[in-house]
Phi, psi and omega in degrees: 000135180297152180295328178234140184286135171280126182296133174294152176295149177292143179262163183289151178296140180236151174280139179298135176285149179266357178289132181261138178284170179299142181085179182211158178303316186295318182293328185277338185247006185302320181220165179286125177286149181262126180275151173247352179203176176206152179231150188259137170289134190255353180205164175087195187294337178258020182307137179074000175286145184264142178243115182279155174213161180262166173273105185219153179297133178081354181268115186216091182304138180299134182294161185305315185299319180289320179295322180299317177298312182303315186278345163293320178297322189265004191303329179263004184252353191272335186299120177064022184280150168263123189238139178243122180253088177288144181050055193300328183060237181295337185084005185298326179294321176293317179294324175298319178296315178294324176298332185256011172118358176296150183264342186204134172228131169261117176260131172238127186216131181281327183274120182303318181295322182287322175302320178295320178298321178297317180294322177294321178294319177298322176295314179299323182278357179060042178287137176298148180296339179268019178245356182200161174213136177250121177246131183262124176147183182285125183302322180294330176280327188274334181307312180296341185263352184296123175296141177272012173236139175245145178292145177239010171246145185269081186249000188246150172286162184298331180296332182282356179279353169273085196272129177262014180052043175290165181287166190294335182292335180258357182258082189299137176091325186284328186298324184256004180277154175300151181229162177232134180300133189244117169226127190287134175276324185224135179228125174269120179243090191222062182282170172307134189301325187285347185271346177052055185261359189299308182292316176305321179293314177300317179300317180295317181299320180288316180302322185264013173055038176267356180220169174210192188291347177266348182295138175260126178252125174264120183244128177231130181201167177273356174253162175294152187303321182299328177283317182302316186256022185304322184268003179291128186271002180250146171285150180217153179254133177270117180266322180215147176211149173206164173229128177232113186063238182260008187253131173258132179232136185220152173239122185224166168234145180258131186281155167057040174276000000 
């Protein structure tokens, strides 16, 4: 991996989808969600800050040692990066990226209470509204609806960052705000192991031009990478790999996107 990231090419502007994901901003933010555990940010400006999470099937925050390894791999790639945290869970990988210099993180989370906790953590960390978005729903349904533009003006209240990807007419302030072309530099692909969603997620990201050959993908699974990506129809380069306990972690780039 190069010491400094080559910026991905800008992607074409896309129209926001009017399809709404499961759940709603109001349902997820109506009350404070109760956490059952917490994990600590290990580096950057938010070092030692705690990130809460709920007890839910498939939600397993990456342990400190593995996150430390991942962010050692990414240390020269994070400045001003656009990051997509699929199946965000606690959101700690996204918060760690923001702590270390990323300019934008998209969090996608299926559990309403956990999505609410991510928004609460962002508010507690005093993150600017133009540095993150929390989308509630199934990642496979939401990837095609992700807008390829992100707002660069701070026009929203913190409650509006739990984004249901509504159309621009109902998203007050965003339609007329300045925007920046969005193509992800880093994508965390870390779904529940038993669902085998790695290849479908990668295929959707490529199909909808949200990534390119410079994008870095973090893949985490209980199987070796060759098994995890056995059905992927694209060639890929393995930049970094490690195994900790029963978990295999890899950093890859996909060729010819």
